[in-house]
Structures are given as structure tokens and as C-alpha cells.
C-alpha positions as CSV (number, residue, x, y, z in Angstrom):
1,M,116.0,131.3,92.4
2,H,114.9,134.6,93.9
3,I,111.9,135.0,96.3
4,Q,110.6,138.5,96.9
5,Q,107.8,139.9,99.1
6,L,106.2,136.5,99.5
7,R,103.2,136.3,101.9
8,Y,101.0,133.4,102.8
9,E,98.4,133.2,105.6
10,S,95.8,130.7,106.7
11,E,93.9,130.2,109.9
12,A,96.6,127.8,111.2
13,A,99.9,129.2,109.8
14,S,101.6,132.1,108.1
15,L,104.8,132.8,106.2
16,K,106.7,136.0,105.2
17,I,109.8,136.1,103.1
18,N,111.0,139.6,102.1
19,D,114.0,138.8,100.0
20,W,115.8,135.4,99.6
21,K,118.3,134.6,96.9
22,I,119.2,131.0,96.3
23,D,122.0,130.5,93.8
24,S,121.8,127.4,91.6
25,T,125.2,126.2,93.0
26,Q,124.0,126.3,96.7
27,H,122.3,123.6,98.8
28,W,120.3,125.0,101.7
29,G,119.3,123.8,105.1
30,I,116.3,125.4,106.7
31,F,116.0,125.4,110.5
32,A,112.9,126.5,112.3
33,A,113.3,126.6,116.1
34,H,109.6,127.1,117.0
35,S,107.6,127.4,113.8
36,H,105.9,125.5,111.0
37,S,106.7,128.2,108.5
38,A,109.6,126.2,107.1
39,S,107.2,123.5,106.0
40,L,105.1,126.1,104.2
41,V,108.2,126.9,102.2
42,A,108.3,123.3,101.0
43,K,104.6,123.3,100.1
44,I,104.8,126.6,98.2
45,L,108.0,125.8,96.2
46,S,106.6,122.3,95.3
47,G,103.2,123.8,94.2
48,D,101.1,122.4,97.0
49,L,100.2,125.9,98.1
50,I,99.7,129.2,96.3
51,P,101.1,132.2,98.1
52,D,98.8,135.2,98.7
53,N,101.4,137.7,97.4
54,G,105.0,137.8,96.1
55,E,107.1,136.5,93.3
56,I,109.4,133.5,92.8
57,H,111.8,134.0,89.9
58,E,113.8,131.2,88.1
59,L,112.1,128.4,90.0
60,P,113.7,125.1,88.8
61,S,111.6,122.4,87.2
62,P,110.8,119.6,87.8
63,I,110.7,119.8,91.6
64,A,110.2,116.8,93.9
65,C,109.3,116.9,97.6
66,V,109.5,114.3,100.4
67,S,107.6,115.2,103.6
68,L,105.7,113.5,106.4
69,E,102.4,115.1,105.1
70,R,102.9,113.6,101.6
71,Q,103.6,110.2,103.3
72,Q,100.4,110.6,105.3
73,I,98.4,111.3,102.1
74,L,99.8,108.2,100.4
75,L,98.9,106.1,103.4
76,E,95.3,107.5,103.3
77,E,95.1,106.7,99.6
78,E,96.2,103.1,100.3
79,I,93.6,102.7,103.1
80,A,90.9,104.0,100.7
81,K,91.9,101.2,98.3
82,D,91.7,98.5,101.0
83,E,89.8,95.4,99.6
84,T,90.0,93.3,102.8
85,D,86.2,93.1,102.9
86,F,86.1,91.5,99.5
87,Q,88.8,88.9,99.8
88,D,89.9,86.1,102.1
89,S,93.1,87.8,103.3
90,L,94.1,91.2,104.7
91,D,94.9,93.8,102.1
92,Y,98.0,95.8,103.1
93,G,98.1,97.9,100.0
94,T,100.3,98.3,96.9
95,S,103.7,96.7,96.8
96,V,106.9,98.8,97.1
97,E,107.9,97.9,93.6
98,Q,104.6,99.0,92.1
99,L,104.5,102.2,94.0
100,I,107.9,103.2,92.6
101,L,106.8,102.2,89.1
102,D,103.6,104.2,89.5
103,A,105.8,107.3,90.3
104,G,107.2,107.2,86.8
105,C,110.1,104.7,87.2
106,S,111.0,102.7,84.1
107,A,111.5,99.0,84.4
108,N,115.2,99.5,83.4
109,E,115.7,101.9,86.3
110,L,113.8,100.0,88.9
111,E,116.7,97.8,90.2
112,R,119.0,100.8,90.5
113,I,116.5,102.9,92.5
114,L,115.6,99.9,94.8
115,D,119.3,99.3,95.5
116,K,120.1,103.0,96.0
117,T,117.3,103.3,98.7
118,D,117.9,99.9,100.2
119,L,114.5,98.5,99.2
120,L,115.6,95.4,97.3
121,G,114.6,93.1,100.1
122,L,111.2,94.9,100.5
123,R,110.2,95.1,96.9
124,E,107.2,92.8,97.3
125,R,106.2,94.0,100.7
126,Q,102.9,95.9,100.7
127,F,103.0,99.6,101.7
128,R,101.0,99.3,104.9
129,Q,103.2,96.5,106.2
130,L,106.2,98.8,106.2
131,S,107.7,100.6,109.2
132,T,107.9,104.3,109.3
133,G,111.5,104.3,108.3
134,E,110.9,101.9,105.4
135,T,108.0,104.1,104.3
136,R,110.4,107.2,104.2
137,R,112.7,105.3,101.9
138,V,109.9,104.5,99.5
139,M,108.9,108.2,99.5
140,L,112.5,109.2,98.6
141,A,112.7,106.6,95.9
142,R,109.4,107.9,94.4
143,A,110.9,111.5,94.4
144,L,114.2,110.5,92.8
145,V,112.5,108.7,89.8
146,Q,111.0,112.1,88.9
147,K,114.6,113.3,88.0
148,P,114.1,116.6,89.8
149,L,116.4,119.6,89.4
150,L,115.3,120.7,92.9
151,L,114.7,118.2,95.6
152,I,113.0,119.4,98.8
153,L,113.2,117.2,101.8
154,D,111.1,118.1,104.9
155,E,112.6,116.2,107.9
156,P,114.1,113.4,105.7
157,Y,115.8,111.6,108.5
158,T,112.7,111.1,110.7
159,G,111.9,107.5,111.3
160,L,115.2,106.2,110.0
161,D,117.5,104.0,112.1
162,T,121.2,104.9,112.6
163,Q,122.4,102.8,109.6
164,H,119.9,104.3,107.2
165,R,120.5,107.9,108.4
166,L,124.2,107.4,107.5
167,A,123.2,105.9,104.2
168,L,120.8,108.8,103.5
169,T,123.6,111.3,104.2
170,E,125.8,109.5,101.7
171,L,123.1,109.4,99.1
172,L,122.2,113.1,99.5
173,N,125.9,114.0,99.1
174,Q,125.9,112.0,95.9
175,C,122.7,113.6,94.7
176,A,124.0,117.1,95.3
177,T,126.4,116.8,92.4
178,Q,123.4,116.7,90.0
179,I,120.3,118.0,92.0
180,Q,119.9,121.1,94.1
181,L,118.8,120.3,97.6
182,I,116.7,122.2,100.2
183,I,116.6,120.3,103.5
184,I,114.2,121.3,106.3
185,T,115.2,120.0,109.8
186,S,114.4,120.5,113.5
187,R,117.6,118.8,114.6
188,E,120.5,121.3,114.6
189,D,123.2,118.8,113.6
190,E,121.2,116.9,111.0
191,L,122.5,118.4,107.8
192,P,124.7,116.5,105.2
193,E,128.1,117.8,104.3
194,C,126.9,119.1,100.9
195,I,124.8,121.8,102.6
196,T,126.4,125.2,101.9
197,N,123.9,127.7,103.5
198,V,121.3,127.8,106.3
199,A,118.1,129.8,106.5
200,L,116.7,130.5,110.0
201,F,113.0,130.9,110.5
202,D,111.0,132.2,113.5
203,H,107.3,131.8,114.0
204,Q,106.3,133.4,110.7
205,S,109.2,134.6,108.7
206,L,112.7,134.2,107.3
207,T,114.9,136.0,109.8
208,Q,118.5,135.3,108.8
209,T,120.6,133.5,106.2
210,M,124.2,132.4,106.8
211,S,126.9,130.1,105.6
212,V,126.8,126.6,107.1
213,E,130.1,127.4,109.0
214,Q,128.4,130.4,110.7
215,W,125.4,128.1,111.7
216,H,127.7,125.7,113.6
217,T,128.6,128.5,116.1
218,H,125.2,130.3,116.1
219,P,124.1,131.4,119.6
220,A,120.4,130.5,118.9
221,R,121.3,126.8,119.3
222,E,121.9,127.1,123.1
223,Q,119.2,129.8,123.6
224,I,116.4,127.6,122.3
225,Q,117.4,124.6,124.3
226,A,117.2,126.6,127.5
227,L,113.8,127.8,126.6
228,S,112.5,124.2,126.1
229,K,113.6,123.3,129.6
230,Q,111.6,126.2,131.0
231,K,108.5,125.2,129.1
232,S,108.7,121.6,130.4
233,D,108.1,122.8,134.0
234,A,104.6,123.9,133.1
235,L,103.8,120.7,131.3
236,L,105.0,118.6,134.2
237,H,102.9,120.7,136.6
238,L,99.8,119.9,134.6
239,M,100.6,116.2,134.7
240,A,101.1,116.3,138.5
241,E,97.7,118.0,139.0
242,N,95.8,115.0,137.8
243,P,95.7,111.8,139.9
244,T,97.2,108.8,138.3
245,V,95.2,105.7,137.4
246,D,95.5,103.5,140.5
247,S,96.9,100.1,139.5
248,N,97.9,97.4,141.9
249,L,98.9,95.0,139.2
250,E,102.3,93.4,139.4
251,N,102.6,93.2,135.6
252,L,101.1,95.8,133.3
253,V,102.0,93.7,130.3
254,S,102.8,90.0,130.0
255,M,103.8,88.1,126.9
256,K,104.6,84.3,126.7
257,D,106.2,82.7,123.7
258,V,104.8,85.4,121.3
259,K,105.3,84.9,117.6
260,V,104.4,87.2,114.7
261,E,104.8,85.9,111.1
262,Y,103.8,87.2,107.6
263,L,103.8,85.3,104.4
264,D,107.3,86.4,103.6
265,G,108.8,85.5,106.9
266,I,108.9,85.6,110.7
267,I,109.1,89.0,112.3
268,F,110.0,87.6,115.8
269,K,109.2,84.5,117.8
270,D,109.6,82.9,121.2
271,F,109.4,86.3,122.9
272,N,108.7,86.4,126.7
273,W,108.4,89.7,128.4
274,Q,106.8,91.5,131.4
275,I,106.5,95.1,132.2
276,K,106.4,95.2,135.9
277,Q,105.0,98.0,138.1
278,G,107.3,101.0,138.3
279,E,109.4,100.0,135.2
280,H,110.0,102.2,132.2
281,W,111.1,100.5,128.9
282,Q,112.6,101.6,125.6
283,V,112.3,99.4,122.5
284,R,115.4,99.6,120.2
285,G,116.3,98.1,116.8
286,P,116.6,98.8,113.1
287,N,113.8,99.7,110.7
288,G,111.4,96.8,110.1
289,C,112.6,94.6,113.0
290,G,109.2,94.6,114.7
291,K,109.2,97.5,117.2
292,S,105.8,99.0,116.1
293,T,104.4,95.4,115.7
294,L,105.2,94.8,119.3
295,L,103.4,97.9,120.4
296,G,100.4,96.9,118.1
297,L,100.1,93.6,120.0
298,I,99.7,95.5,123.3
299,M,97.2,97.9,121.9
300,G,95.2,95.2,120.1
301,D,95.8,96.9,116.7
302,H,97.7,94.0,115.3
303,P,95.6,91.0,114.1
304,Q,98.0,88.4,115.6
305,C,97.5,89.7,119.1
306,Y,94.6,87.3,119.6
307,C,96.5,84.2,118.6
308,N,99.2,84.8,121.2
309,D,99.4,84.6,124.9
310,I,99.3,88.3,125.8
311,S,97.9,90.0,128.9
312,V,97.6,93.8,129.2
313,L,96.7,95.5,132.5
314,G,95.5,92.1,133.9
315,M,93.3,91.3,131.0
316,K,94.1,88.4,128.7
317,R,93.8,89.1,125.0
318,G,90.9,87.2,123.5
319,S,89.2,86.5,126.9
320,G,86.2,88.8,126.2
321,E,87.8,92.1,127.3
322,T,86.8,95.2,125.4
323,I,89.4,97.4,123.8
324,W,88.0,100.3,125.9
325,D,88.7,98.4,129.1
326,I,92.4,98.5,128.2
327,K,92.7,101.8,126.4
328,K,91.2,103.8,129.3
329,Q,94.4,103.2,131.2
330,I,96.8,103.7,128.3
331,G,97.9,106.8,126.4
332,I,99.5,106.4,123.0
333,V,101.4,108.4,120.4
334,S,102.3,106.8,117.1
335,S,102.2,107.2,113.4
336,A,99.4,104.6,113.3
337,L,97.2,106.7,115.6
338,H,98.1,109.9,113.7
339,L,96.9,108.1,110.5
340,Q,93.7,107.0,112.2
341,Y,92.9,110.5,113.5
342,R,91.2,111.6,110.2
343,V,88.2,113.3,111.7
344,S,87.6,117.0,111.3
345,C,87.1,118.0,114.9
346,Q,88.5,121.1,116.5
347,A,91.9,121.2,118.2
348,L,90.4,121.5,121.6
349,D,88.3,118.4,121.0
350,V,91.4,116.4,120.1
351,L,92.7,117.0,123.6
352,L,89.3,116.3,125.2
353,S,89.1,113.0,123.3
354,G,92.1,111.8,125.3
355,F,89.7,111.5,128.3
356,F,87.4,109.2,126.3
357,D,90.0,107.3,124.2
358,S,88.0,108.2,121.0
359,I,89.0,109.4,117.6
360,G,87.0,112.6,117.7
361,L,84.8,113.8,120.6
362,Y,81.4,112.2,121.0
363,E,80.7,112.7,124.7
364,K,80.1,115.9,126.6
365,P,83.2,116.8,128.7
366,S,82.9,117.9,132.3
367,K,83.7,121.4,133.4
368,K,86.9,120.2,134.9
369,Q,87.9,118.4,131.7
370,L,87.3,121.5,129.6
371,E,89.3,123.6,132.0
372,T,92.2,121.1,131.9
373,A,92.1,121.0,128.1
374,H,92.3,124.8,127.9
375,H,95.3,124.7,130.2
376,W,97.0,122.2,128.0
377,L,96.4,124.3,124.9
378,E,98.1,127.2,126.7
379,V,101.1,125.2,127.7
380,L,101.5,123.8,124.2
381,E,101.1,127.4,122.9
382,M,98.2,126.5,120.7
383,R,95.4,128.5,122.4
384,E,94.7,130.4,119.2
385,F,94.0,127.1,117.4
386,A,91.3,125.9,119.9
387,S,88.5,126.1,117.4
388,I,90.5,125.3,114.3
389,S,90.0,122.0,112.5
390,F,92.6,119.3,113.3
391,R,92.8,118.5,109.6
392,S,93.7,122.1,108.7
393,L,96.8,122.1,111.0
394,D,100.1,121.0,109.6
395,Y,101.7,117.6,110.6
396,G,103.8,118.9,113.4
397,Q,100.9,120.8,115.0
398,Q,98.8,117.7,114.8
399,R,101.5,115.6,116.4
400,L,101.9,118.0,119.3
401,L,98.1,117.8,120.0
402,L,98.2,114.0,119.9
403,I,101.0,114.1,122.5
404,G,98.8,116.3,124.7
405,R,95.9,113.9,124.1
406,A,98.0,111.0,125.4
407,L,99.2,112.8,128.4
408,I,96.1,114.7,129.5
409,K,94.5,111.8,131.5
410,Q,97.9,110.8,133.0
411,P,97.6,107.1,132.0
412,A,99.0,104.1,133.8
413,L,100.9,103.2,130.7
414,L,102.2,105.7,128.2
415,I,103.2,104.2,124.8
416,L,105.3,106.5,122.6
417,D,106.3,105.3,119.2
418,E,108.7,107.9,117.6
419,P,106.7,110.7,119.3
420,Y,108.8,113.6,118.0
421,Q,108.0,113.1,114.3
422,G,107.2,116.5,112.7
423,L,107.9,118.5,115.9
424,D,110.0,121.7,115.6
425,F,113.1,122.0,117.7
426,I,111.6,123.7,120.8
427,N,108.6,121.4,121.0
428,R,110.8,118.3,120.5
429,K,113.0,119.4,123.4
430,L,109.9,120.3,125.4
431,V,108.4,116.8,125.0
432,Y,111.8,115.2,125.6
433,F,112.4,117.0,128.9
434,A,108.9,116.4,130.1
435,L,108.9,112.7,129.3
436,N,112.1,112.2,131.3
437,R,110.7,114.0,134.3
438,I,107.4,112.1,134.0
439,A,109.3,108.9,134.1
440,K,111.5,110.0,137.1
441,A,108.4,111.0,139.0
442,N,106.5,107.8,138.0
443,L,103.5,109.9,136.9
444,S,103.1,107.3,134.2
445,Q,105.0,104.2,133.1
446,L,106.7,104.7,129.7
447,L,107.1,102.3,126.8
448,Y,109.3,104.3,124.4
449,V,110.6,103.9,120.9
450,T,113.2,106.2,119.2
451,H,116.0,105.7,116.7
452,Y,118.1,108.6,118.1
453,E,120.6,108.0,120.8
454,E,120.3,111.7,121.8
455,D,116.6,111.1,122.6
456,A,117.3,108.3,125.1
457,L,115.8,109.1,128.5
458,D,118.1,108.6,131.4
459,A,115.1,107.6,133.5
460,I,114.7,104.5,131.4
461,T,116.8,101.5,132.5
462,H,114.9,98.6,130.9
463,F,115.3,97.7,127.2
464,V,113.9,95.4,124.5
465,D,116.6,95.1,121.8
466,F,115.8,93.5,118.4
467,V,119.0,91.8,117.2
468,P,119.5,90.0,113.9
469,D,119.4,86.2,113.8
470,R,119.0,83.5,111.1
471,E,115.2,84.0,110.7
472,G,115.0,87.8,111.0
473,H,115.3,89.4,114.4
474,K,115.3,88.2,118.0
475,A,113.9,90.3,120.8
476,V,116.2,90.4,123.9
477,T,115.4,92.2,127.2
478,T,118.0,93.9,129.3
479,H,118.1,95.9,132.5
480,I,120.8,98.5,133.3
481,E,121.2,99.3,137.0
């Protein structure tokens, strides 16, 4: 494959590749320190976008692509088919098995694909019941059944627990013997052994290509980490400018003998937990164990929150409290919120909506709120996107805005469920450094979920660990002095 003089530009992103030769025997990693141009490569090569200029010679066919944006599209399609209003039970969408068959998998191949992507135990589970990591494995299975000659994977490890990241690496190394791979990542060490070459992108263009051996000693890796630390200073200053929500509650969250169960089994049960004033918590465990379910119970987004003994910010679930009474003191970042935020408001309005806990902006902000939102856009380096539609931004830009939306009001409780999904290297490190400093300064209390050990915050000393037991998983709390 040979890409020459390629140009693409939209109101939210641009891409320039002057000359890039990709031999059919090579497998490429693409690393973008502070840019979403790499994701544009995936969209152009897979046919989702048409470049303004340039030529791509000897493009393999068929091509399959796995990305967070395609995952989001499938989730939206599943929501559009929701028939809950017309039946006696909740409709969580198409089954895993059927989604893979719908992608072109034959009945004879189904067992092999389910086994290869560790989905045998989830084959009857409906798509919207899956965790983010489980959903990623479904997307990979749907791509593999297309029997591509070129497989493009945009942040393929995102959302996967440690065990499944190792399994994916093994699977990709196996696939590389028959399929050419292009893997886009924002984590400098997240490339399987089969990768032979690395392409480095800046804000808008391909800047350098090298062997994978040269990449391991490239000076850019240390330089961009230092830049992220500097940027976190400005973000922390913005947080400190706004007064925190005054809360004299002993317990921000209280759960007694909580149980969550689906038709195909118990998620967890007999769970007792309190988040006390001044504590920061991390929730840990494998894909599908119940981490996001636990957060949904707190936010009121899970239907079983009202049949359990749960109090949030002093208000007992089901006692007549309104969702707004609780959410005004909580900031949240999650895949579920990202999915819900489907309105076409401007980027500036997304930040402003954090003051009102709304999806979109429906109230007139104050002069002070407008000023603060503009400062946030500047710190996030998104000032030029202020009037651009949220929906026209790519997944990573959207996620960064939603993080700003959660932080802007400096909430009493900050819930972060895999917050780094889709972020480039610099913005991932920016958010990481800022969250650690926010926790240390007690500007908000954190409830934090991540699958990566490197993303653990040293300011967090309280943990909920989901550990296997006979009925599924058991939630255990620990405190490290």
C-alpha cells in the first residue's frame, strides 16, 4: 500500500500524509501523542471518510475496522431498536451470538469465533447488558468474521481487563500470520510483538516512520510525559478557583445488603459499603464483574437501585428524592453518559451543561459560568472548537469535553468509569495527573474505575475488589494505610 499527498480537512480535524509506504509484510503501530489525526487514518482506509485529495495505491480488500466510534454507533442502533415500551420486560438488545451471525459469520464458524474472543459464556447475553470490555470483544469478533486482509484496530485494548489484554495480544500475534495489522494506540507500550514498524503523528500529519526497535528508545516518549505534567497545573488551578459543594455528611454513599441479579445469574449480592467523608475509592475487577453496575446503582441509572437499600448524599433511593437533587453534587464520566450525550449542541454548551447536570444546554448560563467554560476550553486546548457541534467531534475530543463537564462545577463526588477511553497520550496523562492532585487536595472525592495498573492513583487508598466466587463475583472492600 502506498499513500501519496493525502489531505483531509473538516471543521473539527485535519490530516496530511505526504508519502507513506506500507509493505504487505509489515504490521504497523500508529502513535499520536496529541492528535486525533491517527483515527482519521482508520476512517479513511476503512472507507468511512473520503479524503479531499491524494491517492492510495494497492489498498487491500476486504478491510475490517474496530474502533470506539463504531462501537458507539452499534450501541445507538441497539437503543433505536429498544422495544421495552411494548413488552413486559426490559429490552437490552440483540444477543452476542446474533450480532456475530449478523456480521456474516456462518453457523459452522460461530463456535470457533466465540471461543477465540472468549464470548462462549456470553453468547446469550444481550448487547446492552455487556461491560465495555465485553463489548470490545464482540466488535473484534464481528471484524474477524469478515475475513479481512487488513485489520485496523483503533485503541483495541481500551476497556479490557489485564487477562483479556494478554489474550488479545496473543490473538493478534496469531492473526498477524494471515492478516495485515494496523494498530492505533495512545499508550506507548501497548503494541503486540508482531508489530514491525511505527508511524508517529502530530496534530495534523504523519511526521516520522521508524522500526519498532527505534520506537522503544525514541526521545518523544519522555518529552510528551513532561508536557502533560505542565498542563495539569492549569487544570488544577481552575478546579481550585471554584468553591467545593459544602457537605457535612458522614457518608456520601451507603449500601446495605445490596443484590443485583439478571435472568442468567447473580452479578453480586450481600454487599455492604460506605463512602465516608474524605475517602477516595477505586473499584477493581475483571470485565463483566459488576463495576459499572455498582456505579449505576449510585447514579440511579440501574433499574435495581430502587429495590435495594441505598443512600446517596444523605438521600435514600426510592424515598421521593429527585435525580436532580443527587446529580447536582455529582460529576460523572462514563461510557454510558457518553452514549446518552447524543444531542447536537456546541462544544462550549457541553461544558456549560455540567453546571446544570443536563444532556445539552437548556438554561441561560451566568456571566461567571460562561467565563469559566471559556477558561476550560483554553486549558483543554479546544478553544477553536467552541462553536462546533459535539457530534461532529471525534470520540476522543468528545470524551475530553465530558471530563471537563464533570469537573467544571467541582462536585462533592466525582465518578470516573474508565475516563481515559479515546484520549490521546498527552490528554490521558493530563487527566491522570490532574485527578491525582484533585484527590490529594480533596477538591472532590473520587470514585474511580480503571483496568490499568499504571493508571492507579497514589492518592487513593480505599478499594472495592470484585473477586470470583461460586455464584459469580463477590465485592470486597479494603483500605491501605
